[in-house]
KOLVOFI-424278 format. One record per residue (C-alpha): residue in three letters; x, y, z. Coordinates in pm, whole numbers, padded with zeros to 5 digits, always signed. Layout:
<nupas>
ALAXYZ
...
</nupas>
This chain:
<nupas>
MET+06723+02981+08167
ALA+07045+03087+07997
ARG+07274+03337+08164
PRO+07394+03639+07969
SER+07758+03638+07870
ARG+07990+03810+08113
THR+08257+03895+07862
ARG+08350+04257+07825
ARG+08266+04434+07506
LYS+08520+04630+07311
ARG+08487+05005+07283
SER+08431+04973+06913
ASP+08107+04778+06983
PHE+07942+05081+07142
GLN+07800+05373+06954
ALA+07814+05718+07113
PRO+07476+05889+07153
ALA+07407+06160+06900
GLN+07419+06514+07039
SER+07131+06745+06976
GLU+07185+07083+06813
ARG+07116+07255+07146
ALA+07381+07052+07327
ARG+07639+07127+07058
THR+07578+07503+07077
ARG+07590+07495+07456
THR+07937+07344+07452
ARG+08060+07612+07213
GLN+07945+07898+07438
VAL+08205+07844+07708
LYS+08308+08175+07859
PRO+08678+08242+07902
ALA+08809+08232+08256
GLY+08843+08582+08392
GLN+08914+08728+08732
PRO+08771+08523+09020
LYS+08459+08673+09175
SER+08333+08672+09530
GLN+08006+08513+09637
THR+07823+08840+09580
GLY+07944+08857+09221
GLN+08179+09147+09272
LYS+08533+09124+09147
ARG+08797+09061+09409
GLU+09046+09334+09459
ARG+09408+09259+09523
ARG+09519+09373+09865
GLY+09864+09465+09990
GLY+09951+09137+10163
PHE+10129+09129+10496
ARG+10172+09506+10532
ALA+09801+09565+10471
PHE+09715+09295+10725
ILE+09932+09461+10992
GLY+09785+09803+10913
GLU+09426+09676+10934
SER+09502+09487+11256
TRP+09652+09801+11411
ALA+09345+10003+11310
GLU+09113+09744+11470
LEU+09319+09745+11791
ARG+09276+10124+11814
LYS+08897+10072+11810
VAL+08903+09835+12110
ASP+08759+09965+12436
TRP+09035+09855+12672
PRO+08942+09792+13039
GLY+09062+10029+13309
ARG+09262+09927+13614
GLN+08957+09881+13843
GLN+08766+09677+13582
LEU+09073+09459+13523
ILE+09119+09391+13896
SER+08753+09301+13949
ALA+08749+09068+13646
THR+09066+08896+13770
ILE+08912+08840+14113
VAL+08599+08691+13954
VAL+08810+08449+13749
ILE+09017+08342+14051
ILE+08701+08277+14258
ALA+08541+08078+13974
VAL+08854+07864+13933
ALA+08865+07798+14310
ILE+08498+07689+14315
VAL+08536+07455+14016
GLY+08860+07315+14158
ALA+08695+07244+14496
TYR+08400+07073+14322
LEU+08630+06852+14113
PHE+08841+06765+14419
ALA+08529+06661+14616
ALA+08385+06461+14325
ASP+08717+06282+14273
TRP+08743+06201+14645
VAL+08386+06059+14656
ILE+08435+05849+14345
GLN+08772+05725+14472
ARG+08614+05612+14802
PHE+08323+05449+14619
VAL+08552+05250+14388
ARG+08788+05145+14669
ASP+08526+05055+14933
VAL+08227+04932+14729
LEU+08353+04801+14398
LEU+08691+04662+14502
ASN+08604+04578+14868
LEU+08947+04674+15003
</nupas>
């Protein structure tokens, strides 16, 4: 069985496929690029930049319900107790694993 030739053909050997009338009209109907739109299809509006960002941030900060002194103290105490419990657990787990490695695995 003869193998097909592996030589590359020249571009002039190929004939481009003929375009249908529909494909030709589709390529002509390209819309000009306009203003970019959002995902909802509405046009984007230009905002004020950094000053507008600061103004909007300040307005959002005025809406925040800030904690009072008593709520702040109680939340701080809860966080300190939680950190102490997790720290004690990690200390105990580290100590047990250290003893296990030293006494059982390394036989020191």
